[in-house]
N, C-alpha and C positions, 0 to 999 in steps of 0.2 A: 629883434624878436617881438611881437606884440601878445599881448595876454587877451583873452578871450573875457568878454564881459560875463559871461557864467557859463556851468558847467550844469547839465542835468542828468541822470543815468536812473534807470528801475532798481528796485530793491535787486539784490543777491541771490539767484535760486542755484539750490544744492541738489544734485541728482547722483545717485550712486548707481554707478554705470553696470548695471545686470544683465545687458543684450549686447552680443556683439553678432549684425547679421553682415553677410558678404556676398557677391557675385560678381561675374566676369560679363563685361558687356563687350558685345564684338561689334565694331563698327566698320559698314565697308565703306571707305570713301571713293570718292570720284574723281580725285586727285588734287591737284593743291588748292587749298581754302580752307574755308571756316565751316564746321557741320554742328548746328545746333544740337546741344545733348539736353536741354533743359527740362521737357517733357518727360525723357525717358529717365533721368535722373529721381525726377517727383516721384513717377511712378514706382521707381524703388525704394525710395522712401516711405511713401504710402504703404506699399507691400509688406517693409520691414516693421511695418507698425510703429515709425518714429513720432516719440512724442519729444521729447527733450535729448541732446546730446551733439555729436558730433559727425558729420558725415565726410568721409574722406575718399576721393577719387585721385587715382595714380595711373597714369598712361605708360605702357611696358614697351615703350619704344624709345629711340634716340633721333628719331627724325619725324617727329610727331610731338603733339604738346598739347597742352590745357590751359585756357584763359576763363575769367570773367571779364565781359565786355559789355558794351549797350547793346541794345535789340531792337531800339525803335528806328535806327535810321540806318539805311544798309550802305552808306557812304562812310562810315566809320570803320567798317570791315575791309572795304575795297582801300581806306587810307592807309589802315594798319598792315595790309597786305604790299601797299605800295612802300611802307617806311621798312618793313622786314627785308624785301628784296633789296633793297638801297643799303641796309644795312649787311647785308650777306649775298653779294651777287654771285651768279654762276659762271660769268666771267672773270673771278679773281686770280686763275692760275692755283688753284688749289692743289696740294701736294696727294692728298687723299682724292682719287677720282675712279677707282676701282669697280665703284657702283654706278658710276655716270657722272656729268656735269652737275646734275642737282642733289647729290648726295653729301658733300661736305657742306655745301650752305644749308642744308635742312639740318645738319647738325648744328652747326650755329643757331641757327633760328630756334632752334629747340633750349639752349642752355641761353638764349636770351631772354625766353617766356618761362613755362614751367611743366614739368613733370607730375606735381601733384597740385591738389586743392583742396582745402578744408571749409567747409561751410556750416556754421553753426545750425540747429534744427531747436526750435523755440514753439512751443504749444502746436507741435505736428507740422510744421511749416517751417522750411528751409528759408533763411532769413536773407535772399536775397533782395535787393533795392530795385525799386519799380521797373527802372529799366535794363537791368543786370540779366544777360543769360551765360550759360555755362557752354562754351565751346571747345571742341576738339579744332586743332589747327594742323590739316595736315600741310607737310612743308616740302614734299615728294611731287614731284609733275605728275606721276601715274597713279592710278588706283591702288587701296594696299588695304587690307584687313588690320585694322587696330584693335588693340584689345586694351581695355579700360577697367581697372580693379576698382570696384565699388565696396564702401565699407562703413555701416553707420553701428556707431559705439554710443549708448545711452540708457535711458529708459523707451522701453517700449510696451504700448499697449496692445491688447488683443486684436 
């Protein structure tokens, strides 16, 4: 294990969580793939008056998921889709196939990714990195309505 040459961090800030703001986002997917939710989540944070706190996203499904990934090069998402397909292929002779051959692989892909995310909010902004975006990943072949619970907890302004 190597040791870093130095560390630096900002001074701690203390916030008394006086506000909880929640909303349900419904997303109509067009089938398997990534849907960029970043602008919609940022709009929710602005409408909530989020200044400092935590923004939580939770998808209410077992065959779709959430992730934070690069938004600059579309080939990243294509490669991630390829990896998920290789890790959980449709032709793996799954026992659970009552909802179609793409259902069980979708459950596995969800298990490998995430159903919830938490993003810190500082100075009224989500603290995403320069090349980061928030995505819903649809793991099923056909279009679905997906629900994502949005919740901000923290200090909110007017």
